[in-house]
N, C-alpha and C positions, 0 to 999 in steps of 0.2 A: 699308879705306880710309874714313875718316870724312868727313862734309860739310865739316868745318873744315880738313882737310889742304890742298886746293887753295888756299884762302884764304892759308895761311901761305907758300906758294911765291911769291905776289905780291909785288912790291916795294912799298914805301910809295907811291911815286908812282903806281903802277898802281892800288893801292887807292883812293886820293884821285881819281884820274881816274874810276874806276868809279863811286864815290859821287857825284862831280859830275854825271856823265852821268845817273845815276838821279835825282838831285834836279832837274836841267834838265828832263828828260822829264816827271816829276811836276808839276813847276810849269808847264810849257807846257801840259800836258793840262788842268790846273785852269783856266789862263787861258782857253783855247779854250772850255772847257765853259761857263765863266761868260759868255763873249762870245755864245755861241749862246743861252745861257739868257736873256740880256738882250733879244736879239732876239725871242725867243719870248714873253717877258713883254710887250714892247710889242705885240705882235700880239694876246695875249689881252686886253690893257688896252684896245685899240680895240674889240674884239668886245663886252666887257663893258659899256662906255661906250655903245655903239651900242644894245645890248639894253636897258639901263636907260632910255635917253632915249626909246626907242620904246615900251617897255611901262610904264614908271613915270610919268614926267613929262617934257614937254619943257623944255629949258633946264637951267641948272646951279643948281638950288635946293639948299638945305642938306640937305633931306630925301633927294634922290636921291644927293648926295654922300656922306651918312652911310651909306646903303644899299649904295652901291658900296663903300665902305671896309670895311664889316663882312663883304660877300660876299667880296670878295677876301682878306681876312684869314682867314675860315674855310676858303676853298678852298686858300690857302697852308698852313694848318695841317694839313688833311687830307692834302694831297699829301706834305708833308714827313714826317708821321707814317708813311705807307704807304712812302715811300722808305727811311726809317729801319729799318723792319721788314725790307725786302728786303735792305738793307745788312748788317744784323745776321744774317741767315739765311746770306748768302754768307760772312760772317766765321767763322761757326761752322763751315761746311762746310770753309773754309780751314784752320782751326785743327785740325780733325779729320784732314785730309789731312796737315798738318805732323807731328801726333802720330804717325801711321802711318808716315811715312817715317823718323822719328827711331828707331822701334822695329826698323826693318830693319836 
């Protein structure tokens, strides 16, 4: 019995419902992750602003705002790059497992 045979037994309505549920869960997960990410970003924003105002210069000077923007941009790029590597690693592992399952 192949992996495709159980899918053939489902009615069209059942397949549509299953796909809808899958898409709904994925979308909800993305939205919740984004919301928590935004909250975390605001927390980091306040921390970085406080650190710059304490150690660089008091007040909102152009120099401190530029330093803040550059620092946050570099930090975001480094973190995004590292997460990209992690996701790619898991994607390769997932593809390897799928290939093994297909050979069985």
